[in-house]
VOGU-3710 file (C-alpha; in Angstrom, 3 decimals, decimal comma):
1> xxxxxxxxxx> 12,401/-9,990/-10,683  12,387/-6,916/-8,499  9,578/-4,387/-8,577  9,049/-1,636/-6,036  6,120/0,425/-4,876  8,128/3,482/-5,911  8,136/2,145/-9,470  4,394/1,549/-9,320  3,921/5,076/-7,996  5,807/6,426/-11,040
11> xxxxxxxxxx> 3,655/4,357/-13,405  0,505/5,705/-11,727  1,829/9,276/-12,035  2,477/8,815/-15,766  -0,887/7,194/-16,382  -2,717/9,871/-14,394  -2,137/12,201/-17,337  -3,602/9,835/-19,925  -7,222/9,890/-21,014  -9,536/8,173/-18,490
21> xxxxxxxxxx> -10,872/6,113/-21,395  -7,397/4,610/-21,872  -6,102/4,364/-18,299  -7,748/2,825/-15,255  -5,480/4,924/-13,027  -6,593/8,105/-14,781  -10,222/6,998/-14,567  -9,977/6,417/-10,812  -8,163/9,699/-10,192  -10,627/11,657/-12,324
31> xxxxxxxxxx> -13,457/10,322/-10,162  -12,079/12,228/-7,161  -10,388/11,515/-3,852  -13,594/10,307/-2,182  -14,161/7,632/-4,833  -10,503/6,610/-4,589  -10,926/6,207/-0,818  -14,074/4,131/-1,309  -12,290/1,887/-3,801  -9,358/1,449/-1,407
41> xxxxxxxxxx> -11,826/0,450/1,302  -13,419/-2,129/-0,976  -10,024/-3,606/-1,773  -9,045/-3,690/1,911  -12,224/-5,621/2,724  -11,545/-8,050/-0,128  -8,033/-8,555/1,276  -9,444/-9,338/4,717  -11,921/-11,827/3,255  -9,128/-13,539/1,320
51> xxxxxxxxxx> -6,991/-13,702/4,457  -9,822/-15,284/6,434  -10,554/-17,797/3,680  -6,983/-19,044/3,765  -6,624/-18,965/-0,035  -3,018/-17,822/-0,438  -3,303/-17,167/-4,177  -6,376/-14,987/-3,665  -4,669/-13,258/-0,736  -1,732/-12,387/-2,987
61> xxxxxxxxxx> -4,030/-11,024/-5,701  -6,016/-8,941/-3,240  -2,842/-7,666/-1,544  -1,604/-6,454/-4,928  -4,951/-4,752/-5,594  -4,887/-3,080/-2,194  -1,329/-1,775/-2,631  -2,232/-0,355/-6,044  -5,328/1,360/-4,664  -3,335/2,611/-1,665
71> xxxxxxxxxx> -0,982/4,411/-4,061  -3,949/5,725/-6,052  -5,414/7,102/-2,814  -2,138/8,820/-1,959  -1,934/10,285/-5,480  -5,511/11,571/-5,177  -4,395/13,509/-2,093  -1,038/14,612/-3,598  0,918/12,609/-1,035  4,090/10,917/-2,186
81> xxxxxxxxxx> 4,895/7,388/-1,045  8,266/8,703/0,181  6,398/10,727/2,806  4,842/7,533/4,156  8,218/5,813/4,185  9,687/8,743/6,129  6,946/8,424/8,739  7,606/4,703/9,046  11,340/5,321/9,294  10,809/7,761/12,182
91> xxxxxxxxxx> 8,530/5,298/13,926  11,086/2,504/13,763  13,506/4,468/15,939  11,377/3,293/18,880  9,791/-0,041/19,649  6,234/-0,318/18,359  4,798/-0,015/21,857  6,916/3,047/22,699  6,010/4,729/19,424  2,303/4,076/19,917
101> xxxxxxx> 2,444/5,483/23,461  4,243/8,607/22,203  1,471/9,194/19,638  -1,202/8,847/22,331  0,560/11,419/24,496  0,567/13,933/21,602  -3,218/13,622/21,196
//
C-alpha cells in the first residue's frame, strides 16, 4: 500500500469545504489558523512523549497525527505542501551544515 502526503493534502482540501459538523478537517480549519497551530503543537508534544517512552506503536500513531495536523496548519495558512518540498529540495543541494550556515549568513 502506498499513500502520500500529497494525497492526504488533497483529502484535507476536499473536506475543508464540508460542514464542520461532518468533517474534523473542516472543523479544525473553521476554528482559525491560531487554533490549528495550537493543535499541531499539542500533537508534536505527544509525538515527543511517545518517542521518549519507546513505544513504537504509539510513536507511529502520534507521527501520523502530527503529519495530519502539519498539513492542516499549512492549509490554514494557504501554503501548499509542494512549497515545503521545494524548500527541502533546494536545501539538499548543499550538505546540512553548509545549508544551515548559509541561512545564518542571510539573517
